[in-house]
C-alpha positions as a LaTeX table, in Angstrom:
\begin{tabular}{lrrr}
\hline
Residue & $x$ (\AA) & $y$ (\AA) & $z$ (\AA) \\
\hline
Met1 & 0.00 & $-0.01$ & 0.01 \\
Ser2 & 2.95 & 2.34 & 0.53 \\
Ala3 & 3.37 & 2.70 & $-3.23$ \\
Leu4 & $-0.10$ & 4.22 & $-3.64$ \\
Pro5 & $-0.38$ & 7.92 & $-4.45$ \\
Glu6 & $-2.10$ & 10.10 & $-1.85$ \\
Thr7 & $-4.57$ & 11.68 & $-4.29$ \\
Met8 & $-6.33$ & 10.77 & $-7.53$ \\
Thr9 & $-8.42$ & 12.37 & $-10.23$ \\
Val10 & $-12.14$ & 11.64 & $-10.00$ \\
Ile11 & $-15.24$ & 12.82 & $-11.84$ \\
Ala12 & $-17.73$ & 14.24 & $-9.37$ \\
Ile13 & $-21.31$ & 15.44 & $-9.77$ \\
Ala14 & $-21.37$ & 19.18 & $-9.01$ \\
Gly15 & $-25.13$ & 19.56 & $-8.56$ \\
Lys16 & $-28.13$ & 18.17 & $-10.46$ \\
Gly17 & $-28.21$ & 18.86 & $-14.15$ \\
Gly18 & $-26.90$ & 18.07 & $-17.62$ \\
Pro19 & $-23.58$ & 16.48 & $-18.57$ \\
Glu20 & $-21.80$ & 19.73 & $-17.79$ \\
Val21 & $-22.17$ & 19.14 & $-14.02$ \\
Leu22 & $-19.63$ & 16.30 & $-14.27$ \\
Thr23 & $-16.38$ & 17.88 & $-13.07$ \\
Ala24 & $-12.83$ & 16.66 & $-12.43$ \\
Glu25 & $-11.64$ & 16.89 & $-8.83$ \\
Gln26 & $-8.76$ & 15.66 & $-6.72$ \\
Arg27 & $-9.69$ & 13.26 & $-3.93$ \\
Pro28 & $-7.73$ & 11.04 & $-1.53$ \\
Val29 & $-7.04$ & 7.53 & $-2.76$ \\
Pro30 & $-9.28$ & 5.27 & $-0.64$ \\
Leu31 & $-7.87$ & 2.29 & 1.25 \\
Pro32 & $-9.67$ & $-1.04$ & 1.15 \\
Gly33 & $-11.55$ & $-2.19$ & 4.23 \\
Ala34 & $-12.23$ & $-5.76$ & 5.29 \\
Gly35 & $-13.25$ & $-7.92$ & 2.33 \\
Gln36 & $-12.52$ & $-5.17$ & $-0.18$ \\
Val37 & $-9.98$ & $-4.69$ & $-2.97$ \\
Leu38 & $-8.58$ & $-1.46$ & $-4.40$ \\
Ile39 & $-8.46$ & $-1.41$ & $-8.18$ \\
Lys40 & $-6.18$ & 0.82 & $-10.23$ \\
Val41 & $-8.75$ & 1.68 & $-12.90$ \\
Glu42 & $-7.96$ & 1.36 & $-16.58$ \\
Ala43 & $-11.54$ & 1.64 & $-17.88$ \\
Ala44 & $-14.99$ & 2.33 & $-16.44$ \\
Gly45 & $-18.39$ & 1.53 & $-17.91$ \\
Val46 & $-21.03$ & 4.24 & $-18.39$ \\
Asn47 & $-24.56$ & 3.18 & $-17.51$ \\
Arg48 & $-28.04$ & 4.67 & $-17.49$ \\
Pro49 & $-28.09$ & 4.79 & $-13.66$ \\
Asp50 & $-25.08$ & 7.13 & $-13.82$ \\
Val51 & $-27.16$ & 9.52 & $-15.95$ \\
Leu52 & $-30.09$ & 9.30 & $-13.57$ \\
Gln53 & $-27.79$ & 9.92 & $-10.58$ \\
Arg54 & $-26.36$ & 13.01 & $-12.32$ \\
Lys55 & $-29.90$ & 14.33 & $-12.76$ \\
Gly56 & $-30.67$ & 13.78 & $-9.10$ \\
Leu57 & $-33.18$ & 10.99 & $-9.87$ \\
Tyr58 & $-31.10$ & 8.06 & $-8.52$ \\
Pro59 & $-29.11$ & 9.08 & $-5.46$ \\
Ala60 & $-26.42$ & 6.82 & $-4.12$ \\
Pro61 & $-27.72$ & 4.52 & $-1.37$ \\
Lys62 & $-26.50$ & 5.21 & 2.15 \\
Gly63 & $-22.97$ & 3.98 & 2.63 \\
His64 & $-22.18$ & 3.94 & $-1.10$ \\
Ser65 & $-19.75$ & 6.25 & $-2.90$ \\
Glu66 & $-21.43$ & 9.44 & $-4.19$ \\
Leu67 & $-19.16$ & 9.36 & $-7.23$ \\
Pro68 & $-20.74$ & 7.88 & $-10.37$ \\
Gly69 & $-19.55$ & 4.63 & $-11.90$ \\
Leu70 & $-20.83$ & 1.13 & $-11.18$ \\
Glu71 & $-18.28$ & $-0.98$ & $-13.01$ \\
Val72 & $-14.52$ & $-0.88$ & $-13.74$ \\
Ala73 & $-11.67$ & $-2.97$ & $-15.03$ \\
Gly74 & $-8.05$ & $-2.61$ & $-13.99$ \\
Thr75 & $-5.45$ & $-4.22$ & $-11.77$ \\
Ile76 & $-5.43$ & $-5.03$ & $-8.06$ \\
Ala77 & $-3.55$ & $-2.24$ & $-6.23$ \\
Ala78 & $-4.24$ & $-3.19$ & $-2.60$ \\
Leu79 & $-6.08$ & $-5.81$ & $-0.59$ \\
Gly80 & $-8.20$ & $-5.33$ & 2.48 \\
Glu81 & $-8.20$ & $-7.64$ & 5.45 \\
Gly82 & $-9.56$ & $-11.05$ & 4.57 \\
Ala83 & $-9.46$ & $-10.48$ & 0.79 \\
Ser84 & $-7.50$ & $-13.44$ & $-0.55$ \\
Arg85 & $-9.01$ & $-14.37$ & $-3.93$ \\
Phe86 & $-6.64$ & $-12.10$ & $-5.88$ \\
Lys87 & $-3.09$ & $-10.83$ & $-5.60$ \\
Ile88 & $-1.55$ & $-7.44$ & $-6.35$ \\
Gly89 & $-1.34$ & $-6.85$ & $-10.09$ \\
Asp90 & $-4.11$ & $-9.29$ & $-11.12$ \\
Arg91 & $-6.31$ & $-8.14$ & $-13.98$ \\
Val92 & $-9.89$ & $-7.82$ & $-12.68$ \\
Met93 & $-13.27$ & $-6.30$ & $-13.38$ \\
Ala94 & $-15.83$ & $-5.49$ & $-10.73$ \\
Leu95 & $-19.37$ & $-4.39$ & $-10.01$ \\
Leu96 & $-19.08$ & $-1.41$ & $-7.66$ \\
Asn97 & $-21.20$ & 0.42 & $-5.12$ \\
Gly98 & $-20.25$ & 3.61 & $-6.98$ \\
Gly99 & $-16.94$ & 5.47 & $-7.44$ \\
Gly100 & $-15.91$ & 4.03 & $-10.79$ \\
Tyr101 & $-15.23$ & 7.37 & $-12.49$ \\
Ala102 & $-11.83$ & 7.63 & $-10.85$ \\
Glu103 & $-8.21$ & 6.54 & $-11.12$ \\
Tyr104 & $-8.69$ & 4.14 & $-8.20$ \\
Ala105 & $-11.88$ & 2.44 & $-7.02$ \\
Leu106 & $-12.94$ & 0.24 & $-4.13$ \\
Ala107 & $-14.71$ & $-3.02$ & $-4.87$ \\
Glu108 & $-16.14$ & $-5.76$ & $-2.71$ \\
Glu109 & $-14.07$ & $-8.89$ & $-3.39$ \\
Pro110 & $-17.16$ & $-11.18$ & $-3.92$ \\
Ala111 & $-18.33$ & $-8.87$ & $-6.76$ \\
Thr112 & $-14.88$ & $-8.84$ & $-8.39$ \\
Leu113 & $-13.99$ & $-11.20$ & $-11.27$ \\
Ala114 & $-10.88$ & $-12.09$ & $-13.19$ \\
Val115 & $-10.78$ & $-10.59$ & $-16.68$ \\
Pro116 & $-11.47$ & $-13.40$ & $-19.17$ \\
Lys117 & $-8.66$ & $-14.48$ & $-21.50$ \\
Gly118 & $-8.53$ & $-12.48$ & $-24.72$ \\
Val119 & $-10.69$ & $-9.66$ & $-23.32$ \\
Ser120 & $-9.31$ & $-6.09$ & $-23.30$ \\
Met121 & $-9.66$ & $-3.80$ & $-20.32$ \\
Val122 & $-12.13$ & $-1.63$ & $-22.24$ \\
Glu123 & $-14.24$ & $-4.70$ & $-22.99$ \\
Ala124 & $-13.89$ & $-5.94$ & $-19.40$ \\
Ala125 & $-15.20$ & $-2.65$ & $-18.03$ \\
Ala126 & $-18.33$ & $-3.18$ & $-20.12$ \\
Ile127 & $-19.13$ & $-6.57$ & $-18.60$ \\
Pro128 & $-20.11$ & $-6.40$ & $-14.89$ \\
Glu129 & $-23.21$ & $-4.21$ & $-14.79$ \\
Thr130 & $-24.88$ & $-5.70$ & $-17.84$ \\
Phe131 & $-23.86$ & $-9.34$ & $-17.34$ \\
Phe132 & $-24.84$ & $-9.34$ & $-13.65$ \\
Thr133 & $-28.15$ & $-7.71$ & $-14.53$ \\
Val134 & $-28.97$ & $-10.02$ & $-17.42$ \\
Trp135 & $-27.87$ & $-13.23$ & $-15.73$ \\
His136 & $-29.83$ & $-12.55$ & $-12.56$ \\
Asn137 & $-33.00$ & $-11.22$ & $-14.17$ \\
Val138 & $-33.33$ & $-13.30$ & $-17.32$ \\
Phe139 & $-31.98$ & $-16.66$ & $-16.13$ \\
Glu140 & $-32.33$ & $-16.63$ & $-12.33$ \\
Arg141 & $-35.49$ & $-14.63$ & $-11.83$ \\
Gly142 & $-37.03$ & $-15.25$ & $-15.27$ \\
Gly143 & $-35.90$ & $-18.87$ & $-15.53$ \\
Leu144 & $-35.30$ & $-18.69$ & $-19.28$ \\
Lys145 & $-34.58$ & $-22.13$ & $-20.69$ \\
Ser146 & $-33.30$ & $-23.50$ & $-23.98$ \\
Gly147 & $-36.01$ & $-23.66$ & $-26.60$ \\
Glu148 & $-38.12$ & $-20.94$ & $-24.99$ \\
Trp149 & $-39.10$ & $-17.64$ & $-26.62$ \\
Phe150 & $-37.52$ & $-14.49$ & $-25.12$ \\
Leu151 & $-38.41$ & $-10.83$ & $-25.77$ \\
Val152 & $-36.00$ & $-8.10$ & $-24.65$ \\
His153 & $-36.77$ & $-4.42$ & $-25.12$ \\
Gly154 & $-34.04$ & $-1.97$ & $-26.00$ \\
Gly155 & $-32.01$ & $-4.54$ & $-27.90$ \\
Ser156 & $-29.26$ & $-2.12$ & $-28.93$ \\
Ser157 & $-28.56$ & $-0.97$ & $-25.34$ \\
Gly158 & $-25.79$ & $-2.42$ & $-23.22$ \\
Ile159 & $-28.31$ & $-4.64$ & $-21.49$ \\
Gly160 & $-29.94$ & $-5.53$ & $-24.78$ \\
Val161 & $-26.87$ & $-6.65$ & $-26.69$ \\
Thr162 & $-25.84$ & $-8.80$ & $-23.72$ \\
Ala163 & $-29.30$ & $-10.32$ & $-23.27$ \\
Ile164 & $-29.70$ & $-11.14$ & $-26.98$ \\
Gln165 & $-26.34$ & $-12.94$ & $-27.15$ \\
Leu166 & $-26.57$ & $-14.84$ & $-23.85$ \\
Ala167 & $-30.13$ & $-16.00$ & $-24.55$ \\
Ala168 & $-29.30$ & $-17.12$ & $-28.09$ \\
Ala169 & $-26.09$ & $-18.84$ & $-27.02$ \\
Leu170 & $-28.01$ & $-20.78$ & $-24.37$ \\
Gly171 & $-30.61$ & $-21.99$ & $-26.88$ \\
Ala172 & $-33.49$ & $-19.49$ & $-26.56$ \\
Lys173 & $-35.31$ & $-17.88$ & $-29.49$ \\
Val174 & $-34.98$ & $-14.13$ & $-29.27$ \\
Ile175 & $-37.24$ & $-11.26$ & $-30.33$ \\
Thr176 & $-36.15$ & $-7.70$ & $-29.56$ \\
Thr177 & $-37.24$ & $-4.12$ & $-30.03$ \\
Ala178 & $-35.06$ & $-1.21$ & $-31.17$ \\
Gly179 & $-35.58$ & 2.32 & $-32.46$ \\
Ser180 & $-34.18$ & 2.30 & $-36.01$ \\
Pro181 & $-33.47$ & $-0.04$ & $-38.97$ \\
Lys182 & $-29.71$ & 0.22 & $-38.20$ \\
Lys183 & $-30.25$ & $-0.89$ & $-34.63$ \\
Cys184 & $-32.53$ & $-3.70$ & $-35.71$ \\
Glu185 & $-29.91$ & $-4.95$ & $-38.16$ \\
Ala186 & $-27.34$ & $-4.99$ & $-35.35$ \\
Cys187 & $-29.65$ & $-6.95$ & $-33.10$ \\
Val188 & $-30.27$ & $-9.61$ & $-35.74$ \\
Ala189 & $-26.53$ & $-9.87$ & $-36.36$ \\
Leu190 & $-26.10$ & $-10.59$ & $-32.64$ \\
Gly191 & $-28.54$ & $-13.51$ & $-32.70$ \\
Ala192 & $-32.08$ & $-12.12$ & $-32.53$ \\
Glu193 & $-34.50$ & $-14.07$ & $-34.76$ \\
Arg194 & $-36.60$ & $-10.93$ & $-35.22$ \\
Ala195 & $-35.95$ & $-7.27$ & $-34.39$ \\
Val196 & $-38.95$ & $-4.96$ & $-34.17$ \\
Asp197 & $-38.52$ & $-1.29$ & $-35.10$ \\
Tyr198 & $-40.84$ & 0.13 & $-32.47$ \\
Thr199 & $-41.17$ & 3.41 & $-34.41$ \\
Gln200 & $-42.81$ & 1.50 & $-37.24$ \\
Glu201 & $-44.23$ & $-1.74$ & $-35.82$ \\
Asp202 & $-46.28$ & $-2.98$ & $-32.86$ \\
Phe203 & $-44.22$ & $-5.55$ & $-30.99$ \\
Thr204 & $-47.36$ & $-7.31$ & $-29.72$ \\
Glu205 & $-48.40$ & $-8.11$ & $-33.30$ \\
Val206 & $-44.93$ & $-9.29$ & $-34.21$ \\
Val207 & $-44.75$ & $-11.54$ & $-31.17$ \\
Lys208 & $-48.12$ & $-13.02$ & $-32.06$ \\
Ala209 & $-47.01$ & $-13.70$ & $-35.65$ \\
Glu210 & $-43.55$ & $-15.09$ & $-34.79$ \\
Thr211 & $-44.88$ & $-17.45$ & $-32.13$ \\
Gln212 & $-47.99$ & $-18.54$ & $-34.04$ \\
Gly213 & $-50.17$ & $-16.88$ & $-31.42$ \\
Arg214 & $-48.57$ & $-18.63$ & $-28.45$ \\
Gly215 & $-46.61$ & $-15.69$ & $-27.02$ \\
Val216 & $-43.14$ & $-15.51$ & $-25.48$ \\
Asp217 & $-41.99$ & $-17.20$ & $-22.27$ \\
Val218 & $-39.88$ & $-14.44$ & $-20.74$ \\
Ile219 & $-39.78$ & $-10.66$ & $-21.26$ \\
Leu220 & $-37.03$ & $-8.34$ & $-20.00$ \\
Asp221 & $-38.32$ & $-4.77$ & $-19.87$ \\
Met222 & $-36.79$ & $-1.48$ & $-18.77$ \\
Val223 & $-39.53$ & 0.75 & $-20.28$ \\
Gly224 & $-42.52$ & 0.24 & $-17.98$ \\
Gly225 & $-45.48$ & 2.53 & $-18.56$ \\
Asp226 & $-47.88$ & 1.33 & $-21.25$ \\
Tyr227 & $-45.44$ & $-1.46$ & $-22.17$ \\
Val228 & $-46.52$ & $-3.40$ & $-19.06$ \\
Asp229 & $-49.99$ & $-4.22$ & $-20.33$ \\
Arg230 & $-48.63$ & $-4.94$ & $-23.82$ \\
Asn231 & $-46.02$ & $-7.24$ & $-22.31$ \\
Ile232 & $-48.67$ & $-9.14$ & $-20.38$ \\
Arg233 & $-50.64$ & $-9.61$ & $-23.60$ \\
Ser234 & $-47.52$ & $-10.86$ & $-25.31$ \\
Leu235 & $-46.70$ & $-13.56$ & $-22.75$ \\
Ala236 & $-47.50$ & $-17.24$ & $-23.23$ \\
Asp237 & $-49.23$ & $-19.25$ & $-20.52$ \\
Asp238 & $-46.92$ & $-19.50$ & $-17.48$ \\
Gly239 & $-44.85$ & $-16.62$ & $-18.88$ \\
Arg240 & $-42.55$ & $-14.41$ & $-16.78$ \\
Leu241 & $-42.27$ & $-10.62$ & $-17.02$ \\
Val242 & $-39.14$ & $-9.15$ & $-15.45$ \\
Asn243 & $-38.89$ & $-5.35$ & $-15.08$ \\
Ile244 & $-35.52$ & $-3.69$ & $-14.44$ \\
Gly245 & $-36.49$ & $-0.08$ & $-15.23$ \\
Tyr246 & $-39.37$ & 2.27 & $-15.95$ \\
Gln247 & $-38.27$ & 4.90 & $-18.45$ \\
Ser248 & $-41.97$ & 5.51 & $-19.26$ \\
Gly249 & $-43.23$ & 5.35 & $-15.69$ \\
Ser250 & $-43.42$ & 2.92 & $-12.78$ \\
Lys251 & $-47.11$ & 3.28 & $-11.92$ \\
Val252 & $-49.43$ & 1.29 & $-14.17$ \\
Thr253 & $-52.84$ & $-0.36$ & $-14.25$ \\
Val254 & $-52.73$ & $-4.15$ & $-14.67$ \\
Asp255 & $-55.56$ & $-6.49$ & $-15.61$ \\
Met256 & $-55.03$ & $-9.14$ & $-12.98$ \\
Met257 & $-57.65$ & $-11.41$ & $-14.58$ \\
Arg258 & $-55.32$ & $-11.88$ & $-17.57$ \\
Val259 & $-52.43$ & $-12.55$ & $-15.17$ \\
Met260 & $-54.47$ & $-15.18$ & $-13.35$ \\
Leu261 & $-55.87$ & $-16.92$ & $-16.44$ \\
Lys262 & $-52.38$ & $-17.18$ & $-18.02$ \\
Arg263 & $-50.69$ & $-18.04$ & $-14.68$ \\
Leu264 & $-48.11$ & $-15.29$ & $-15.23$ \\
Thr265 & $-45.25$ & $-14.25$ & $-12.96$ \\
Leu266 & $-44.54$ & $-10.55$ & $-12.67$ \\
Thr267 & $-41.25$ & $-9.74$ & $-11.03$ \\
Gly268 & $-38.39$ & $-7.26$ & $-11.11$ \\
Ser269 & $-35.24$ & $-6.19$ & $-9.31$ \\
Thr270 & $-32.70$ & $-3.46$ & $-8.80$ \\
Leu271 & $-29.05$ & $-4.39$ & $-8.33$ \\
Arg272 & $-27.34$ & $-1.45$ & $-6.66$ \\
Ile273 & $-28.98$ & $-1.79$ & $-3.21$ \\
Arg274 & $-28.53$ & $-5.57$ & $-2.93$ \\
Pro275 & $-26.17$ & $-6.78$ & $-0.21$ \\
Thr276 & $-22.64$ & $-7.95$ & $-1.02$ \\
Glu277 & $-23.47$ & $-11.62$ & $-0.48$ \\
Ile278 & $-26.24$ & $-11.47$ & $-3.11$ \\
Lys279 & $-23.98$ & $-9.70$ & $-5.61$ \\
Gly280 & $-21.35$ & $-12.32$ & $-4.88$ \\
Ala281 & $-23.80$ & $-15.14$ & $-5.61$ \\
Ile282 & $-24.79$ & $-13.47$ & $-8.91$ \\
Ala283 & $-21.04$ & $-13.08$ & $-9.72$ \\
Arg284 & $-20.55$ & $-16.80$ & $-9.29$ \\
Gly285 & $-23.39$ & $-17.49$ & $-11.74$ \\
Val286 & $-21.82$ & $-15.12$ & $-14.27$ \\
Glu287 & $-18.40$ & $-16.65$ & $-13.73$ \\
Thr288 & $-19.71$ & $-20.19$ & $-14.21$ \\
His289 & $-22.20$ & $-19.78$ & $-17.00$ \\
Ala290 & $-21.59$ & $-16.54$ & $-18.90$ \\
Leu291 & $-17.86$ & $-15.80$ & $-18.94$ \\
Pro292 & $-16.93$ & $-19.12$ & $-20.60$ \\
Leu293 & $-19.14$ & $-17.99$ & $-23.50$ \\
Val294 & $-17.12$ & $-14.79$ & $-23.70$ \\
Glu295 & $-13.82$ & $-16.63$ & $-23.61$ \\
Ser296 & $-14.98$ & $-18.97$ & $-26.39$ \\
Gly297 & $-16.14$ & $-16.08$ & $-28.56$ \\
Lys298 & $-19.76$ & $-17.21$ & $-28.60$ \\
Val299 & $-20.72$ & $-13.97$ & $-26.83$ \\
Arg300 & $-18.97$ & $-10.72$ & $-27.67$ \\
Val301 & $-18.64$ & $-7.57$ & $-25.60$ \\
Ile302 & $-20.11$ & $-4.81$ & $-27.76$ \\
Val303 & $-18.48$ & $-1.41$ & $-27.19$ \\
Asp304 & $-20.04$ & 1.54 & $-28.91$ \\
Ser305 & $-17.45$ & 4.17 & $-28.10$ \\
Thr306 & $-14.76$ & 5.19 & $-25.63$ \\
Phe307 & $-14.04$ & 8.58 & $-24.01$ \\
Pro308 & $-11.17$ & 9.68 & $-21.75$ \\
Leu309 & $-12.15$ & 10.00 & $-18.10$ \\
Ser310 & $-11.78$ & 13.76 & $-18.48$ \\
Lys311 & $-14.49$ & 13.68 & $-21.22$ \\
Ala312 & $-17.10$ & 11.99 & $-19.03$ \\
Ala313 & $-19.58$ & 14.72 & $-19.93$ \\
Glu314 & $-19.23$ & 13.86 & $-23.60$ \\
Ala315 & $-19.83$ & 10.18 & $-22.80$ \\
His316 & $-23.05$ & 11.09 & $-20.98$ \\
Ala317 & $-24.12$ & 13.30 & $-23.91$ \\
Arg318 & $-23.56$ & 10.33 & $-26.25$ \\
Met319 & $-25.70$ & 8.09 & $-24.06$ \\
Glu320 & $-28.51$ & 10.61 & $-23.98$ \\
Thr321 & $-28.70$ & 10.73 & $-27.75$ \\
Ser322 & $-29.76$ & 7.05 & $-27.57$ \\
Gln323 & $-27.83$ & 6.50 & $-30.80$ \\
His324 & $-25.33$ & 4.10 & $-29.25$ \\
Ile325 & $-25.23$ & 0.37 & $-29.95$ \\
Gly326 & $-23.62$ & $-1.44$ & $-27.01$ \\
Lys327 & $-21.66$ & 0.03 & $-24.16$ \\
Ile328 & $-19.94$ & 3.42 & $-23.69$ \\
Val329 & $-16.67$ & 3.21 & $-21.78$ \\
Leu330 & $-14.35$ & 5.73 & $-20.09$ \\
Thr331 & $-10.59$ & 5.20 & $-20.28$ \\
Val332 & $-8.04$ & 6.38 & $-17.73$ \\
Ala333 & $-4.97$ & 8.21 & $-19.00$ \\
Gly334 & $-1.69$ & 6.45 & $-18.26$ \\
Ala335 & $-3.29$ & 3.17 & $-17.35$ \\
\hline
\end{tabular}
């Protein structure tokens, strides 16, 4: 630990607002506590929750870093008491409790993974948030199985490109929605059997046609609002709807008679507030089932663009255009 610098550059949120409130500051380098590791950051993923936090709509939970950034990749710089899975210098990626937009970041060791062989640090930084989210919600909560039909909304997002590939690689038949012909083409190239341009088509009609009226078995939705009723109508008997966001609103009216008659399961989750042991259990699932697919090349990490840490505002502006396909990643100078 003696070799660590005393201070580091971070990107802080200077008040609620647009990308311009992201500002560079100097902060002390944190030291890892029990069960934690300190990562010298080489790259950090940019995610929709970071944007919401910047706008004041998703404050950091109590005890979490107020700096944005929920995933990083880099090398182990220091180990806290009881942390023994890695050694100094190991290449790792981690799901964080915040603080990823920085030169150094603390991570809980159970939510830290070795970088897969053949994966760059930029690609590794794009893995934790999306892979943890998709694995837990689609396969653990949604119970998606080989041969089943799966609908994921926002197929060109970081979550979407991961969900399409994992589901297809594990034998599911995938339908997705996206907002342009270019995005739809990208989704099909990643393994979707049908991509629905939601600006031109009604996904409920496409689902009905593609499944011969049966419906899909699992839906992953981050839209909410009027999509909820349409999702319910698109599910097959014994289908599962998993919500991980509500860009169009969280309060909806549901026809419970349809839910009862079709024996549907409505569920959802948020990842950031879950305790370390839960995140660790999800990490083991990702490590066992998903990362081998990345190492083999069956699942690719899709990176839309990279920005230097100092240009975090530009990265947020890119995300808010909704033109990206895949993940946006920050890189740390000198890493």
